[in-house]
N, C-alpha and C positions, 0 to 999 in steps of 0.2 A: 390539554394532554399533559401527562406528568412525566417528568424527567425519566422515571424507571421503565416506563413502556417506550420512550424515544431508543433508550440504551438496548432494550428487548430487540426490538425493532432492528437498530443498527447492528448487533449480532448475529441477528437471522439472515439480514442481507448479506453480511461478512461472509457467512458461512457458505450461502449458495449463490452467490454472485462471484464468488473467488474460488472456491474449494469443491462443492458439489452441486453443479447445477442439475445434473440429471437426476439427483434425489428427490427433487421436487417437480420433476418434470419439465423442465426449461432446458434450451440451448443457447449458448452465448454465440452470436453470429459474429462476424469479422469486426475486430477491434473491441471485442469482449460486451457488446451491447446485446441487450434482449428488450423486446417491447413491452414497456411497462404495462398494458393491459393483460399481456400474456404472464408478466411476472404477478400481477395482482390475482389473477386467477389461480394460478398455481401455489400461491400463500393461501387463498379460501380452501383450497381442495386440500391443501397439507394441514387444514386446522390451525392456521395461523393468520387468520384475515387481518388485512391492512388496507388502510384506506386511501385514496390518493392523496387527500389534504395530509395525512400522516407522513406518506413517502415524501412530500414535497417539504415536510418540515425535517425531517431526517437529513434528506439531501443538503438542504439550506443551513441547518443549525450544526452538523455534526463538526466537533472541534477538530477533526483530522482532515476534513473535507475528503471521507473516502468515497463517495459516489457523486455522480454527474448526471446528468441529462443533456442529452444531444439539443442541437440548436433549435429542434422543433418540439422538444419536451414530450416526445412520444418514446424514445427509448432511453434506458438507464444502463449505468454500469459500474463496476468497481474501478477505481481509479488506478491501482495496482495492488500488490500483494498476492497475487494469483499462484496457486498451486497447481491448476490445469493448465493445458497447453493452449494459450491463447496469443495473439499478437495484437497488441494494445495500438499499433499504428501511430507510435511515438517516433518523431524526428531526432536524429542526433542533435545533441546542443553542445555548447562550449560550457562547461562550469565553471561556477566561481573557484578563484585560488583554493580555497580551502572548504570543505565539507565536513560533517560530524557524524558519528555512530554512536548510540547508545546500546549498550549492552548491561547484562548483570555481571557481577564479579567473578563468578564462577567461569564465565568463558575467556578470561581475560590472557590466562596462560596459552590456550590454545590459538588465541587469535594473534597472539603476539609471534607465535611460531608459525603459522599456517596463513595468517590474514582473514579477510572476511569473503565466505563464499556465500553464494545463493541458497543454499541448502536445498530443501523442496521448493523452493519459490524461485520466480523467473529471474530476479535481478536481487542485489545487495541494496538496500533502502539507507539514503543518506540523507541529512538535514542540513538546512541553511545556517542553523542556529544551535549553540549549545544547548540551551534550554530546552528544544523540541528534543533533542539526543536523550538529553537526560530523562526527561518525560518518558520516552520510548524505552529507555534501559530500566527505568524504574519498575516496568512490566515484568522484569526477569529477576527481581530481588533488589540488591544494593546496585544503583546505577553507578556503571563507569563508562566516561565519553572518550572515544578517540576522535582526533583530528585526522583529516584525510589529506593529502596533498595531491588535489584533484588538478591542480594546475599542471605538476609533472606528469600525472599518468594521462592525462591529455596530451601533453606534448610527446609520450611515448606512444600513443595510440589506441588508450583504452577508449571506448566508445560510451557516453554518457548520454540519459534521457533524462528529460524533467516531466514529470507526469502531471497531469492538469490540477493537481491539488498541491503542486510545488515540492513534491518530495523527489529527489534525485535518484537515479537508477543507475547500476553499473553492474556487469557479470562478476566481477569480483574485486577484492583491492588486496594485493600482495602484502605482506607485512613491512616492508622497505617503504610503503607509502602512509604509514600508520603511527602515529604518536599520543601514547597514554596522556591525557590530560586530568 
């Protein structure tokens, strides 16, 4: 299976498991899960057939680990990044002392004034390392990375979650907890 096919499948899954599941006739269950068989049937009906093997390869090899199967392998979900209302059933977690957020240079001034907000998603996404944050930021142009004082935020009562793929999530990051690096 070639890499371009894997990228197309990943983008397709991202769109429908995170943003518009109804558009292909699936409904996300509690936790964002959908039956694998239901998803594969919906993909075929919507002229984008995916085999079970292709789905397995995408889940296993996606560099951002965007998707996961449940312990039985019969359910699949996007790990985070949803714009549709969904409770991913994540438990609050104590974050590392510092986390990172990557963005494009066009957003820097606004972020310095108002902080990070979740916009149309459920949470602000934060990384454990600068390299990952830089990669994320590069999708928005020239990347800029902010260090987030997550230890101080946590001490002030902000609630953090860690998704299955290691992305840290929080509702917002006020500007006083940010440092441009």
